[in-house]
N, C-alpha and C positions, 0 to 999 in steps of 0.2 A: 505494499500497501505506500509504505516511503516513498520506494522508486517513483513509482505508478503516479504523485504526486510531481514530486520534480522535476521529473519529465514532461509534465505536462508545463511548470513552469520555465524551466528553459524554453522550452517549444515555442512559446508566447513570448516570453523579451526578448526572444527573435524577431520577432514582428511588429515589434513598436519603432516609431519614426523616430526625430530629435528631438531631444527636451523632454519625451515623455519617463516616466516613474509606475511603474507597476508593483501594485502589492497586491498578494494572493494570501487568504484563508482558508483552510480546505474540512471541511470537518465532515464526520462521516460513525458507521456503524457497522457491526455485525452484531447484534442481539436476537434472542430467544424470549419468547414470549409464549405463556399459559395461564389462562384468565378461567377461574373456578367459580362456579355459582353450587352451592348446596352441597360445599364439598366434592363436588366431577370433577374431571375435565369437562371444560364449552367448548375451548377454544385454544388452538396451537402452533405454532407456527410462529414462525423466524422471519428477520428485517435486513436485509442489505441495503444501505443507503448510504449515496458519496454527491459533499454540493460541497459547490465552489464558488467563493465572491471574490471579487474582482472588483480591481478602485485605482482605475487610468487616471494620471497625476499632469500635469503642463502649468507648472509656474505654481498660483494658486487657485488655480480652476482644476476641478476633477468630478470625473463622472463617475457612480458603481453602478454595479448590475450582479446578481446569481443565478448558476445555471443549477439543476440536477444533473448527476453526472450519470453513465450506464457502468461508468469500471474498463468503457474500450478504448485506447489511445485513439485507432480506429471511426469509432462514431461520438467523441466525447470532441477532441481537435479542430472537429474543422464547424463544431457548435462553436467552443470557444471564443473560434475566430473570427465568426460573425457577431459574438457577443462584446469580442474586441471594438471592430468597426462601427456596432452602433455605440459601446458609450465614446469614443472616438467623436463620434456625430455630435451626439446628446452635450457634450463637452463645451462645445463649441456655442451655445445657446444659453450657458451656466453661468452667473455671475459670479466673480473671485467668493471663494469660502476666509475667510479673516480667522479662521479657528482649524482650516487643516492642520492636521498634526500628525506626522508620523517618523518612525523611527531611522536612524542614519549611519549607527555606527551598526557593525555587525556582531549582534546577539545569536549568533546559531549555537541551536541546541539540539538535545538529542535524547529523552526521556518516556523509559517505558516502566510503569508503577508496578511493584511486583503484589503479584495475587496468586490467587487458589481457588476459582471456581470447579465447582461440580457438573455433570456435564448435565443431559436437561433430563435424561432416564435418571438417570440418581439423583436431583434435585427435585424431582415427580417424585421418585419414591422417596425419599423424605420427608418428603411433605404430607403424602395420602398414610402413612404410615403414623406422622404426628397430630395427625387431625381427629381420630375415632369415629365418634359418632356428631363430633359437634357442625350445627349447619353454617358454615363456612362460608363466603364469598372475598373474591381475593382474586390479588394477577399477580404471575412473578413475573419479572426479566431480568435478562443479562446481559452478559458478554462485552465487546470489546467496544470502546468507544478512542477515536481518532481527531484530531487536531495538527491541523501544518498552518504555518505560517511561511511565505516565501516573498523577494520584491528580486525587483534588479537592478540592485542594489547587492546583488551577490545575500544577502540573508536567508539560511534556512531553520527552519525550526520543524521539530516533529514532535511529540505527545501520544501515547498511549497508556489508555488503564482502562483494566476488567473490573468490573464492579458485578453486584447482584443487589436485587432489593425485590422484595415479599412482601405485601401490604397487603393484612387482609381482617375482614374484621369474622366476627360468631355473634349471628341473630339469634337473640331469643323471643322478642314481639314487640310487636306496633313499633315503637322507637328506642326501644330495651336493644346494645348492642354491645359489646365489647371489640374496643379497634387495637388491632395491634400489627408489630412490623417488626422483619429483621435485615438488616443490609449490613452491607460494607465492604473489602476485598478478600476475605477468608474466610470461606464455607466450615461450616461447625453445626453437624446433624445432630450432637448433643445441644449445642445452645440453642437451635430452634424447637429440637424438644420441650427445652424448659419456661421458652419464651411460650411455646400452645400451652404448656400447664399452666402459668399464669396466665394466662386468658383463659380458661375452663375455673380456673379458683374465683375467679374477677366474674366469669357469667353466672357463678351458684348464686353468690351475691345479689344481680341485678334480676334473678329467678322471683326473689322475695318480692313482696308488696312494698310499691316506691313508697316513697313518706316526701312530703311539702311541707319546704320550712319559708319562717318569716321572711319576711325583706328585713334587712340591719347588716351589722359589721361579723365574720367570722375569721376566725384561725383557717387556714387552707395550708395542702400541700401540693403545689403545680407539680404534676409531671414531665421529665423531658419534652411529652411530646407539647403538652399546654406552655407549659414555659418558651416554644419556641415560637409560637403565634405571638406572646406578648412584644417575644423580641424581633416578631416582623414587623411588628408598628413602629416600634422604635428604631428603627433600619429603615420606614420609610422616609427616609429627606432626611434622617438620623445621624449619617455618616459621610456623608457627599458634601466634597468643598464649594459645588457651586449651590447647594441649597444651604449648607449655613453664609457663606458670601450674601446670598441673599434673604436672609432672613426665614427661608421657610423652614429650615428644619425644625422640629418638634423640641428638642434638644438647646430651644434657642435659650433658655433661662439659664443651663447650665453654661455657656457664653456668655451672657449678660448680666446674672443673678450671680454666676459663684453657685449656684446648686452642685451638690454632689449623690452621689450613689452608695449606698453602704461600703463602707473600703471591701470588701468581699469578692463584688466586682467587678471583675477582669474578662476583659473582653476582645480579641484579636480576631483580624483577617488571617487562618490561616491558609497561603496557598504550597506551603512546603506537603500538607496533606496529601496532595498528589493526585485528588480527581479533577481537579479544574488543571487547566492547560499553564504553565509558565509565563507564559507569552501573552500580548493583548496581538487583537486583531489587525494593529497599525506597528506588531511590530519590537513592543519594549518589552521589557522583559521585567517580571515583579518582582518585588521582594518575600522574600520565607514567610516576613509577619509585618505586621501593622497592629499594631496596639491603638482597639479604638477606645477604651474603658481603662484605664490603667487606678488602682488601688480606688473604683471608685469617682475618679475623676478624668472628665471628656479629654483623647488623646489626639490621635493624628486623624485625618478624615483620610477618604476615598478618594482619589482622585484618578477620571481616567483622560486619554489623550486633546478632547477636548481643552475640556477645563483648566486643564495645563497651562493648554495653549494662553486662554484667555487669560488665568491669571497669574501667566511665566515662576511656572511651579514644576516640580520633576512627576511624570506619570508614576502611581504606584498600583493600580488595577484595571482590567480591562471595561470596569462599569462603576459606578457609583452606588452598589447596592451590593450589600456583602453575599458572596457565593460561598464559602469558603471558615463562617463565623465557628467559633470556638470560645465557651465561656470555661473557667479557668474551676479546677471542683476545691468542694469547700472541704467540711471536715463532720457531717452527720451521713454516719453511716445507713444506707438503703433498710437496713434491717431495724432501725432505732425509729424511722421513719415514724409508722405507726403512737409509737412511744408517744414521741416529740410532738405528736400533733393531738395525741391527748383526744381534744372533744372538738371537732369540724368537721369538716369539707375535704375529702381524700378524691381533687380532680386530675383524671388521665388526661381529656381535650379538653378545648376551646373552639370556638368556629365563630364565622358571624361579625369578628371581630372589626371594632374603627375608631375616629376618634372621634369624642364627645368635643372635646375642646383642643384640638393640638396646640397652640399658645401653649397651655398647659400640661400637656404631657397627657391629657386625657387619655384616656382610654374603656373603648368598653364592647361588652361581646358577651356570648350566651355559653353554659355548662355544652357539653356532648357526651353521646355514648354514655362509658361509663365513671361515674361521679355517686361517692358514697359519701352515706354520713355517720361518721367515725363517735363513738364513745367509749373514754377511759381508753382507747386506743384499739379499740375491735371495731372493724365494721360492722352497720348494724342493716345496714338499706341503701338500694339504690336512692336518689335524690332527683324529685322530677326538675325539669329543665330550668336553670336558673337565668338569670339577666346579670352580671356584676359595673359596675362603672368607677374607674379609678384611677389615679395617674400614677405612672413612674416611678416618680420618684419615690411614693409612698410606694410602692409594694416590692420593689428593688431600694430602696434607700434606708426611712426612716422607720417602717414596720418588719423589712427586712429576718428573720430570724436566723436562718441557716438556708446554705449549697448541700446536698450528697456529694461523697465523696467516690460516689460509682458516676462515672456518667453513659450515652447513648449514643452513640452515634448516627444518626436522621439524614437517609439521603431523600430529595424531593424527587416524588416520583411522576413527574412530571415526562410526560413523552410528544409534547401538541409541538411538530416538528422535527422531534427527534427525544435521544432522551436524554434528560437534563443531569448535568454532571455534579450541582452544586449539594454540598449539603450541610448540615449544622450537629457539633460534637456541646454537647449539654449537661450538666448535673439536672436534679430535682432543687426545689424552692420550695422552703416553706416561709410560710406569710401569714402574717398578726394583722387581722383585722381587715378583710379585704371586701370592700362595699358592695352588696347584693341590693339591688334598687327593687326585683321583681321577680 
C-alpha cells in the first residue's frame, strides 16, 4: 500500500507545471465488520477503501479535491490526472488564501504501530462464546487503517495502525439496557469475557423495578464512558487556539478570571498513542504530547495549520479538537468506588449533552442505559431517566472527590466515510452534589 501511494505521488509530481506545489493526503482501510442482533450474526463482511486528497498550489492560490481509488495504478492514474487538470482550471478563478499553510521542511517518517488482532473467525467465536443467553445488539469492526502524506518537495510520510472495536448493548425491556464496549490494539478473549460478565451483572440490576428520584443534588460516580461525554463538551472549542483568541471558548473564565479545576485534573493530547497518524494533512509533524490542562490549570492550545498562519505560531495538531485525549489517573481503586459513593447515583452513560450556558461552561444532558441508585455502597435499583444541569467548574473543580486509578481506552466507533481513529483514555470520576433538574 505504501509503494502504491508513493508511486501515485511520483507520477502526479511529474505532471506539475512551473511554480506549482502539490500536497497529497492518503487514507484507506482494510476492515472486517460483523453486526449482531439478538446475539446472532445478521451481517458480516469486509471493506477495502482507498482515498486521495489533492491540493494544488501556486503562490498563494490553491484548489483542492478528492478521489476514491480502485487500488490499481492503471485505473487510478488517469482519474487523478484528470482531477489535477480540473484543479488547475479551478485555481485560476479562486482568490488568494491568506491562511494557506503547509510544511516546507522534509519531516519524512514511517510508523507501523504494534498490535495483535484476531482473525474474523476467532473474534466471532470469542464473542459468541461470551454472549451466552444475553439479548445482545452490537457491531464489531477491526483491521488496518492507512494514512499517508506526500508533497512535490520530496516529503513522504506513512502510518499504519491495526485496531479493533466491539461496541454492544444488552437489552432488557422498553428503554432498559446495558451498554458496553471492548476496544484496543491487543485482543484478549479473557478481557472480553470479563466485560461481558460485568455487563450481565449490571443487567441483573436493570431488571429490578426502576426508581424515580426527586430533583436535587446527588453524589455521583461517572464511569469513563459517561465522563467522556462531559469532556467532549469541554473540548467543543475549549482547547482550540482559534476559539480562545476569538472569545468563543467555553473555558474563557479560566483565561479571563483565573478559574481553575481540581489539581487532580490533568488532560493531554497524546499523539504518541499511535492510533492517529503523527503528521497532518499539510505535512506538519505532531508533537508526542500537548498538555491541555495541567494540575487543574489551562495549558497549551491545539493549533492547526490555518490558525498557525493567522496567529504566527507553530502547528501542533491536525485540527483544534482532541483526537487522542488522555486524562491522568487518580488514586481511587475501581473496587472501592461503590463504598466511596455510599449513597447516590452510579452513572454508566450520558447522552444528549449540550451547553445550557456556554460562557459559564454549564452543560446539561440526560442519563442513559444503566444508571443505578446506590445505598450503603450497594446498587439498589435502576433509576428512571434524569436530566442534569451543572458547570464543568463544579463537576471537575470544587466538587470533584476523586478519579480512579484504573483507566479505560475508548475508541470512537464512527464509520461515516471510514473508520475513525480518534480515542480517549479516561478514569472514572466521583463527584459531589451533581445538580439534577428533572
